[in-house]
N, C-alpha and C positions, 0 to 999 in steps of 0.2 A: 503495501499500499502505499502511495505518496501521502507525505503529512498532509492533513486538510487545512486547506488557507482561510486562516480566523478571519483574517481582512477582508474576504469576500463574505462574510456572515455581519461585517458591521466591528469586529471587536478590533483593538487596539494593537499596534506590534508588539508591546510589552507581553501580552497574552499569547502570542504565538511564542515569542521568546521562550517562555515559562513551559507549554506545550513542547515545543521543541528538544529541550533540555533532557525532560522528562522522557519523552520518546526515545531517545537516544541513547538515556542511561540504560533503562530498559532493555531495551533491543540488544546492548553490549555487555550487560551486567546483571541480568535478571532472567532471561529469556531461556536460558541452559540449563537452570533451577529447574525448572517445569518437572522435566522427567522423575527426576530423585524426589521432588515433592508430592508429585501423584503418587510415586509408585511404594514409598515409604512412609507417608503423611508426614513429612522432615519439614521442621519452621526453619528455615535459613538464618537465624536469631542474628549473627553476624553481620550477613549481607541487608538485613534490615534495619540493624542501627546504622551501618555504613551509609544510608541513604542521607543520614543528617549533613555529611561533609559537601553533600551536592546542593543544601537546601532545598531537597524535596520533602522534608517533614518538618512540621511545626511552623509552616507558610503563614497561616490566619495568628499567628502569635504576635505580639508588637516586638520591635526591635529592640524595646529596652530589655527584653527579657531573653534576648537572644534570638527571634523569630524575624521573620520575613516583613512581616507586618503587612501582608497582601492580603484582598479579598478573599470569599469564599468562591467565586468564580475561578480565580487562580487555582485554588485546590480542586474544582471541578476537572479542570481541564487535566491536571496533573492524573486525576485518579483516569480518565478516559485512557490518556497515552500509556500508561501504566498497565492498567486493564488489558490493553490490545497484546501485550508481549507475556505479562505475566498477572493472571486476574487473582489468583491467591495472594499474592502480595500485597495487590491492590484493595483487595477486599481486608486487609490487618491494617492498612495505611487508614482506609476508610472510618475504622473501629477506634484507630488511635488519636488521630491526627481531629477526627471530625468529632465522632460521638465522645471522645474523653476530652482532647485537648481544647478543640474549641466551646463546647459548652463551658468550661472553666474559664476561659478568655470572656465569653458573655456573660457566665454569671456568679464569678466566685470574688471576693474581697480582694482586697490590694496584697493582705499577708499570703492570701491562699496562691495568688498569681505568683508572688515572688519568689514561693518555696517549692512551687511544682513545675510552673513552666520552663523553666531553663534545660531541665531533664529533656522535655521532648523536643528541643531543638538541637541539643549536642549528641543525641540519640542514648542516653543511660538511660530512658525511661519509656517504657513500651505502655499504652493505656489501654484500656477496655470499658464497656459501659455494662452493667450490670441492671437489667431492670425485669427481662423473660424470666418466668419460674415455671414448674412444673404444672401449675395449675391456674396461671397466669399469663394467658399467650397475648391474644387478639385482646381481651381485658384485661392490660396488663395494671391497669391503676386500679380499676373496680374489686378486682379479687387478689392481689398483692398480700401475700403471708408472711413476706418476711418483716420483722418489727426491728423497731429501735425504743430504748426506753432511756431516759434520761438518769446517770446516776455519778454523782459529785460532777467531776471534770469530764467526763466520759458518756459518751452514749453505748450501750451495750447493745450491739445487733445478732438478733437470731434469725435462721431461714436459710433457704436456699436460694440459688438463680439457676437456671438449665438455658444452653442453647448460647452459652456467652464467646463470643468471637473474641480472639486473643486472650481467654479468661485463663489458659492453663500457661500464658508466658506474661503476662500482664504484670508491671511494676505498681502501677495506680491504676485504681477502678473508681470511675464514677458510680455510684450505686443508690439505687430507690429503695426507699422502704417504708415500711408502714409508723408514724408516729401516733397516730391517732385513728385505729381500727372502725370507729364510729362514724368516722367523716369520710372513710372510704378515698375516693380518689381528689378531696380534698384535705386528706390527713397524711398525706406523702411528703418525704424529706428525702435531702440529697445528700449524699457523703461522699467524701475523697477518702477511701481506703487505700493503704499502702498491704503492699503483699505479706509485711514483715507485721503487721498489727496481729497481737494475740488471737485466737480464736478464728482466724482465717487460714480456708484450706482449698484445695483443689480436689473434690472426690472423685475426678475423673475427666479424662482426656475424651471425648465422643470420637466415636468412626464414622465417618461422614462418605456420602458417594460421590462427594466434588467439594470445591474448592478446597482439597486435600493439600496440606502444606500450610493452609490458613486454622491454626489449632482452634478449637470449638470446645468448651468443658462445662462443667457444672461444678458452682462455688458453694462455698461452706461457710457460714457465719453460726459459729457455735458458741455464745456468750463473748463475741470479738467486740473487742474494746477499741473506739475511736475517739479521738480527740473530741470535745465539743467544739473547738475550733475549726473542727473540719467538716463541719455543716456546711453546705453551699445554699446560700440566699438565707430565706424563714424558715422557721418549723412548719411544715403543714402547708408549705407552699413549692413542693416539688414539683409538683404537675405544671408549675410555669416554667422552671427548668426545663423542665423534659420537652414539651411542647414546643418551645422554643428554636430546640435542635430537631426535631423530628421533621418538619418542613425540609429544613436544612439537609436533613440525612437523605431524604427521598430523592431531591434534585439530585446530588451528588452520584446516589444511587444509579439514578439513571444516567448519568454521564458515563459509568463504569460499564453498565448494559452496551453503550454503544461502542465503546472500547472492543469489548467481546464479541459481538455480533460481526464489527468490522471486519474482526479477527477471522473468524470463521467464515465471513463471505470471501475473505481474498484468498483461503486457503481451497474454497468450493471453484472458485473461479480459475486459481491456477491449475487444479487437478482437471478442470474440465479441457484443457488444454494439452493433458499430458496422456488422459486415460483415452485408450481407443478401442472401439468397438465397430462390428460390421466394417472393418477396413477405415474407418475415420474417428478422428478424434470427437468425444460425446459432445464436446461444445458445440460441434456443427449441426447437432438435431434442434430442432427447433422446441420440440419438447425442455430440453434443458436451459435453452435459451429464455424459454416463458419462465423458467424458476429463478433465473439471476436475475431477471429484470424485476421480477417480484421481490427477491431480496434486496435488490439496490433501492428499487423506491421506497421499502420497509425501513430501512435502514435511513435515508436522506429524510423520510419524513419526520422520523423519530428524532434527528438531529436538530432539526428546523425548530420543532415543539421545544425540545430540551434546551436549547442554545437560548432559546428565548425568555424561556422560565429561569434560566441560569444569571439572566441578565436581572430580573425582577427578582430573586433571592439574594441578590449581591450585598445588598445594603438594608436586608431586614433588621430592623430593629429589636432592641430587647424585649421581650414582651408581646412580640408582634406577631409568632406564630402561633399555630393551632386552631385559626380562625380565620374567615375571610377569606378573600379570593387569592390571597398567596396561598393556603392550606388549600385551597381546592385544587390551585394550578399545578401546585408539587405533586399533590395525590394523582392528577390527573399524567403528569409527563411520566410518572414510574407506573401507572396505570399501564399505558400505550405503550412504552419503551419495553416493559417485561415482558408483554406479549410478541413484541416485536422479534424479542430477542429468541423465544421459544420459537419462535414461527424461521427466523431466518437458522437456527442451529438445526431443527428436524429437515431443513432441505437442503442446510450442506451435510449432513449426514447419508440422506438421500442421495444426493451427487456421489457421495463416496462409494456408494453401495456396501456391499461386504466388509471393505477396508473401513469403513465408518462406524460399523459394527465390533471392529475390534479395539479391545482398551489400549491398544499400543500407540493408535493414532490420536494425532492431535485434536482431530475435531471430535472425537469422542471424549478425550476430557473434557472440553467445554460443553459438548452437550451433555454430560452429568452434572457439570457445574450451572447450569442455565437456571435448573428449574428453581431454586433457592429467591431468585430476586422476583418470583410470585407468590413467595412466603414471607421472607425478610422485610424489615421495615414496614409491618403491616401488608396483611394478605391483599391478593387482588380485591377480595369481597370487603376487605375494611376500606380499602380506596375509594371502591365504589361507592360506600357508604357515606364516606367524606364528601366524596363531589355531589351525589342527590344531595344532602343534607343542607349543604351549601347553595346548592340550586334553587330549593325549594324556599330558603330563609329570604331569598332575594325576591320571591313572588308572593313570598306570605304576607 
């Protein structure tokens, strides 16, 4: 693939420079890691932390803490570019840089920022977000069972978190817990938890069909003591912290999907020129040409929608997420692009025929990882509910 010309979409040259840097670094340093990551579910910790030297992590963190001080849109383009070459590492970057670090940037106090943000910039800290639980997925807030109670200068956390990306390797986690069960979603609080805090442990690393090499785990809080100073925002106001980040997460995830879809398309396109049947390259058959045309149109439509919503989300203000037009459009972007990704992946495997069904092929690896984008960051059905709810409010 040739690197997309972002200026043709109306973006400034600075964004192109960021994209180019991430694309070339991922191609040269991260792509060759994919087979081992997939086969062994191996997390390349050294290479992940080394991305700090290139300025590819901590990009939205202000310069005073060691970051690049860029906006979320730059983070979006990095996600797309890295996902093209190594989607599992890009997934880990999303969890660390956006779900954890960027939420700290947006919601933490000055002391918390000084303590935790420099580590994300120099590579010494990998982050994670702890929200989903065994019994609380789509109803993450209303059904949250993990609790925290104040005990002197600490809060004591008890409960479990499940399906946590980066959970087994994270140094710092932004964790949502229930501090007032009677208030349900209005009784949630957010805490910064270090992996060394007493009472915290990783119960298991989960075995996934895709996103292998991006470690996902179950976390346990067994009388885990967290300093009261690690409360992010106000007690019982964690829903505000969470909702401010979910819309941004969905947009970045949509960019991620575009990178993965583009890679699958490029592999399929190349294969149609190499694979011969009935005496000629399969790309000469009109039925294959039709499939390629559909894949191309799907990706370009996804890119147009996602790039526009990326513009809109870049300057989202604190407390603005979780409602209104940005809430609706971020859900729409990921709803559409995740579906597009699955269509493109399905057609790419189909074009590869028997080889596409072989686990060793790259397109197979991409296919196995695609489904999670219709599940994570709020399922397809939750995105539909968000969109419909906002539409009905507008006419109600």
